[in-house]
C-alpha positions in Angstrom: 77.9 -34.0 -242.1 79.5 -30.6 -242.5 76.2 -29.0 -243.5 74.5 -30.7 -240.6 77.2 -29.5 -238.2 76.9 -26.0 -239.4 73.1 -26.1 -239.0 73.4 -27.4 -235.5 76.0 -24.8 -234.5 74.3 -21.9 -236.2 73.3 -19.4 -233.4 70.2 -18.4 -235.3 68.9 -22.0 -235.1 69.2 -22.3 -231.3 66.0 -22.3 -229.3 65.3 -19.1 -227.5 66.0 -19.2 -223.7 62.9 -18.6 -221.5 62.6 -15.1 -220.1 63.6 -14.9 -216.4 60.6 -14.8 -214.1 59.7 -11.4 -212.7 60.4 -11.0 -209.1 57.4 -10.0 -207.0 57.8 -6.5 -205.8 57.9 -6.1 -202.1 56.1 -3.0 -200.9 53.8 -1.8 -198.2 51.1 -4.3 -197.0 47.6 -4.0 -198.5 45.7 -1.2 -196.8 42.9 -2.6 -194.6 39.9 -0.5 -193.7 40.1 0.2 -190.0 36.3 0.1 -189.8 36.4 -3.5 -191.1 39.0 -4.5 -188.5 36.9 -3.0 -185.6 33.7 -4.4 -186.9 35.2 -7.9 -187.2 36.7 -7.7 -183.7 33.4 -6.5 -182.2 31.5 -9.3 -183.9 33.9 -11.9 -182.4 33.6 -10.3 -179.0 29.8 -10.2 -179.1 29.5 -13.9 -180.0 32.6 -15.5 -178.4 33.9 -13.1 -175.9 37.5 -12.1 -175.2 38.7 -15.7 -175.3 37.7 -15.9 -179.0 39.6 -12.8 -180.0 43.2 -12.8 -181.3 45.2 -10.9 -183.8 45.5 -14.1 -185.9 41.8 -14.7 -185.8 40.9 -11.1 -186.9 43.6 -11.3 -189.7 42.1 -14.4 -191.1 38.6 -12.9 -190.9 39.6 -9.8 -192.9 41.6 -11.7 -195.4 45.1 -10.8 -194.5 48.1 -12.1 -192.4 48.8 -11.4 -188.7 52.0 -9.6 -189.8 50.1 -7.3 -192.1 47.5 -6.6 -189.4 50.2 -5.5 -187.0 50.9 -2.7 -189.5 47.5 -1.3 -188.6 47.0 -2.4 -185.0 49.9 -2.5 -182.5 48.6 -5.3 -180.3 45.5 -6.9 -178.9 45.1 -4.2 -176.2 45.0 -1.5 -178.9 42.5 -3.7 -180.9 40.3 -3.8 -177.8 40.6 -0.1 -177.3 39.6 0.6 -180.9 36.7 -1.7 -180.5 35.5 0.0 -177.3 35.9 3.5 -178.8 32.6 5.1 -179.6 30.5 2.4 -177.9 29.2 4.8 -175.2 28.3 7.3 -177.9 25.8 4.8 -179.4 23.7 5.2 -176.2 21.8 8.5 -175.8 22.6 10.3 -172.6 19.6 10.4 -170.2 17.9 13.5 -168.9 19.4 13.9 -165.4 17.8 15.5 -162.4 19.2 18.7 -160.9 19.5 17.4 -157.3 23.1 16.0 -157.0 22.1 12.9 -155.0 19.4 12.0 -157.4 21.6 12.8 -160.3 24.3 10.6 -158.9 21.9 7.7 -158.6 20.6 8.3 -162.2 24.1 8.2 -163.7 24.9 5.1 -161.8 21.8 3.3 -163.0 22.4 4.5 -166.5 25.9 2.9 -166.3 24.4 -0.3 -165.0 21.7 -0.5 -167.6 24.0 0.3 -170.5 26.6 -2.3 -169.6 23.8 -4.9 -168.9 22.9 -4.7 -172.6 26.6 -5.0 -173.6 28.1 -8.0 -171.7 31.1 -8.1 -174.0 32.1 -4.6 -172.8 32.0 -5.8 -169.2 34.3 -8.7 -170.2 36.7 -6.3 -171.9 36.7 -4.0 -168.9 37.6 -6.9 -166.7 41.0 -6.9 -168.3 41.8 -3.7 -166.4 42.8 -0.1 -167.5 40.8 -0.3 -170.8 37.9 2.1 -171.3 36.0 4.1 -173.8 36.8 7.7 -173.7 33.2 8.5 -174.5 32.1 7.0 -171.2 34.2 9.3 -169.1 31.3 11.7 -168.8 29.7 9.3 -166.3 32.8 9.3 -164.2 32.9 13.1 -164.3 29.2 13.3 -163.2 29.6 10.8 -160.3 32.7 12.7 -159.0 31.1 16.1 -159.5 27.9 15.0 -157.8 29.8 13.6 -154.8 31.6 16.9 -154.4 28.3 18.8 -154.7 26.9 16.6 -151.9 29.7 17.6 -149.6 32.4 14.9 -150.2 36.0 16.0 -150.6 37.5 15.3 -154.0 39.4 12.4 -152.6 36.2 10.9 -151.1 34.3 11.5 -154.3 36.9 9.5 -156.3 36.7 6.7 -153.8 32.9 6.9 -153.9 33.0 6.4 -157.7 35.2 3.4 -157.2 32.8 1.9 -154.8 29.8 2.5 -157.1 31.7 1.1 -160.0 32.5 -2.1 -158.0 28.9 -2.5 -157.1 27.8 -2.0 -160.8 30.5 -4.2 -162.2 30.3 -6.9 -159.6 26.5 -7.3 -160.1 26.8 -7.5 -163.9 29.7 -10.1 -163.7 27.6 -12.2 -161.3 24.5 -12.0 -163.5 26.4 -13.0 -166.6 28.0 -15.9 -164.8 24.6 -17.2 -163.7 23.3 -16.8 -167.2 26.1 -19.0 -168.5 25.6 -21.6 -165.8 21.9 -21.7 -166.5 22.6 -22.7 -170.1 23.8 -26.0 -168.8 20.7 -27.8 -167.5 22.7 -30.8 -166.2 24.8 -28.6 -163.9 24.9 -29.2 -160.2 23.8 -26.2 -158.1 26.1 -25.8 -155.1 24.6 -22.5 -153.8 22.1 -21.8 -152.5 21.2 -25.5 -152.4 23.8 -26.0 -149.6 21.7 -23.9 -147.4 19.1 -26.7 -147.1 21.6 -28.6 -145.0 22.9 -25.6 -143.1 23.5 -26.2 -139.4 21.0 -24.0 -137.5 23.4 -23.8 -134.6 26.4 -22.6 -136.6 24.5 -20.7 -139.3 21.2 -19.7 -137.7 20.3 -16.8 -140.0 21.1 -18.7 -143.2 19.3 -21.8 -142.1 16.2 -19.7 -141.3 16.3 -18.1 -144.7 17.2 -21.2 -146.7 13.6 -21.7 -148.1 13.3 -18.0 -149.2 16.9 -17.4 -150.4 16.1 -17.7 -154.1 13.0 -15.6 -153.8 14.8 -12.8 -152.0 17.7 -12.7 -154.4 15.8 -13.2 -157.7 14.0 -9.8 -157.2 17.2 -8.0 -156.4 16.5 -4.3 -157.0 19.6 -2.5 -158.4 17.9 0.9 -157.9 17.2 0.4 -154.3 20.6 -1.2 -153.5 22.6 1.4 -155.4 20.6 4.1 -153.7 21.4 2.6 -150.3 25.1 2.5 -151.2 25.1 6.1 -152.3 23.3 7.3 -149.2 25.9 5.5 -147.1 28.8 7.1 -149.1 27.3 10.5 -148.8 26.7 10.0 -145.1 30.4 10.8 -144.6 29.8 14.4 -145.6 26.9 14.8 -143.2 28.9 13.4 -140.3 31.3 16.3 -140.6 28.6 18.9 -140.2 
């Protein structure tokens, strides 16, 4: 028994205790390539629009956590700005005429055509005060042309706002109609309501009811923007 007791209490005979588990070091989050973040955000915007974009969604797509993504991008607004940045530079600037009125129209049509090919940009811009710095040359041209045509700087800025509202409003409406057209079972409320228009109360609409679609389907942005611009520039001529 004594020999057995000695053997059991001999420290050299005790089983070695397992080594303590190493603590995982906590350091800076894994570096994520900014281009990957932007490309992922743009892909989501192009396919699903602003509603599909979130910091959590982008983090998942690039293989990180939302908290880690916030180390690279402050918030969703900054993510949208990063996504917009450089978009305008992908579209070559057109050759512009020298005449300021014609130049003004050419820049406005370039803006319309560029955004028509990038509906996701229109949706991002609808959030307000977000823009691509590379697109500011168009604003500069419109204001400069307005001044060259005789508008005051204040009038030129307001003219730009009016032109932008025309361009933006047309594109938003077109996109909305495209989305509605994707649902063949939808009920058309307008212009179908014109078929029952009261000729006494709405004489012009009732008279045009059968031709309304024909007249609006061939809407000419060039002609209409030109008319708006001529009206805006008419303020200068009225002073002389």
